[in-house]
C-alpha positions as CSV (number, residue, x, y, z in Angstrom):
1,M,-9.2,11.2,-1.2
2,A,-6.5,8.5,-0.9
3,A,-4.5,7.2,-3.8
4,F,-2.8,3.8,-4.2
5,V,0.0,2.2,-6.1
6,Y,-0.7,-1.5,-6.5
7,I,0.7,-4.7,-8.0
8,L,-1.5,-7.4,-9.5
9,R,-0.4,-11.0,-10.2
10,C,-1.9,-12.0,-13.5
11,A,-3.2,-15.5,-14.4
12,D,0.0,-16.1,-16.5
13,G,2.2,-15.3,-13.5
14,S,3.3,-11.8,-14.7
15,Y,2.9,-8.7,-12.6
16,Y,1.0,-5.5,-13.5
17,V,1.8,-2.2,-11.6
18,G,-0.8,0.5,-11.5
19,S,-2.0,3.5,-9.5
20,T,-5.5,4.7,-8.8
21,R,-7.7,7.1,-6.7
22,T,-10.5,4.5,-6.9
23,E,-11.0,2.1,-4.0
24,L,-8.8,-0.9,-4.6
25,E,-11.7,-3.4,-4.5
26,T,-13.4,-1.5,-7.3
27,R,-10.2,-1.2,-9.3
28,I,-9.4,-4.9,-9.1
29,A,-13.0,-5.7,-10.1
30,Q,-12.6,-3.4,-13.1
31,H,-9.4,-5.2,-14.1
32,N,-11.1,-8.6,-13.7
33,A,-14.0,-7.5,-15.8
34,G,-11.7,-6.4,-18.6
35,T,-13.0,-2.8,-18.3
36,F,-9.8,-1.2,-19.4
37,G,-8.6,-3.6,-22.1
38,G,-4.9,-3.7,-22.4
39,Y,-2.4,-5.8,-20.5
40,T,-4.6,-7.3,-17.7
41,A,-7.7,-7.9,-19.9
42,R,-5.7,-10.7,-21.7
43,R,-4.3,-12.1,-18.4
44,R,-7.4,-12.5,-16.2
45,P,-8.1,-13.2,-13.4
46,V,-5.8,-10.9,-11.5
47,V,-5.0,-10.9,-7.8
48,L,-3.9,-8.0,-5.7
49,V,-0.5,-8.9,-4.1
50,F,0.7,-5.5,-2.9
51,H,-0.6,-2.0,-2.4
52,Q,0.6,1.2,-0.7
53,E,-1.5,4.2,0.1
54,F,-0.5,7.8,-0.6
55,E,-2.2,11.1,0.3
56,W,-1.6,12.5,-3.2
57,I,-2.2,10.8,-6.6
58,T,1.0,12.4,-7.9
59,D,3.0,10.4,-5.3
60,A,1.2,7.2,-6.2
61,I,2.0,7.8,-9.9
62,A,5.6,8.5,-9.1
63,A,5.8,5.2,-7.2
64,E,4.1,3.4,-10.0
65,R,6.7,4.6,-12.5
66,Q,9.5,3.6,-10.3
67,V,8.3,0.1,-9.5
68,K,7.3,-0.6,-13.2
69,N,11.0,-0.3,-14.1
70,W,12.1,-2.8,-11.4
71,S,13.1,-6.3,-12.1
72,R,10.8,-9.2,-11.3
73,A,13.1,-10.1,-8.3
74,K,12.8,-6.6,-6.9
75,K,9.0,-6.6,-7.3
76,E,8.8,-10.0,-5.6
77,A,11.0,-8.7,-2.7
78,L,8.6,-5.8,-2.3
79,I,5.6,-8.0,-2.4
80,R,7.1,-10.3,0.3
81,G,8.2,-7.3,2.4
82,D,11.8,-8.6,2.3
83,W,13.6,-5.3,2.8
84,D,17.0,-6.9,3.0
85,A,16.6,-8.5,-0.4
86,L,15.2,-5.3,-1.8
87,K,18.2,-3.3,-0.6
88,A,20.6,-5.9,-2.0
89,L,18.8,-5.9,-5.4
90,A,18.8,-2.1,-5.4
91,R,22.6,-2.1,-5.0
92,G,22.9,-4.7,-7.7
93,R,25.0,-6.9,-5.5
94,D,24.4,-10.5,-4.7
95,R,21.7,-10.5,-7.4
96,D,22.1,-14.3,-7.9
97,K,22.2,-15.0,-4.1
98,V,18.9,-13.3,-3.3
99,K,16.1,-15.8,-3.6
100,E,12.5,-16.2,-2.6
101,K,12.1,-17.3,0.9
């Protein structure tokens, strides 16, 4: 069974990072139904903006923990697939120069 790390954009523009073994469509529907309560329940609707598949849930959870600690700029670079910006932000250099394309 596959596992996923995912990023949702909430109705208020914030991001939520999660991981799951559930199919992504089901998980997003659960978030939009308010099934879990918590952060996304108060910020619906949510939209999937990024996901990555893993073979093991432990790897997805590790990725979730890492990405949750990232700045908004780093998350947005990941969402865009802007690897150059992501590398620059990871180094902490040119933080003010890296902007959304």
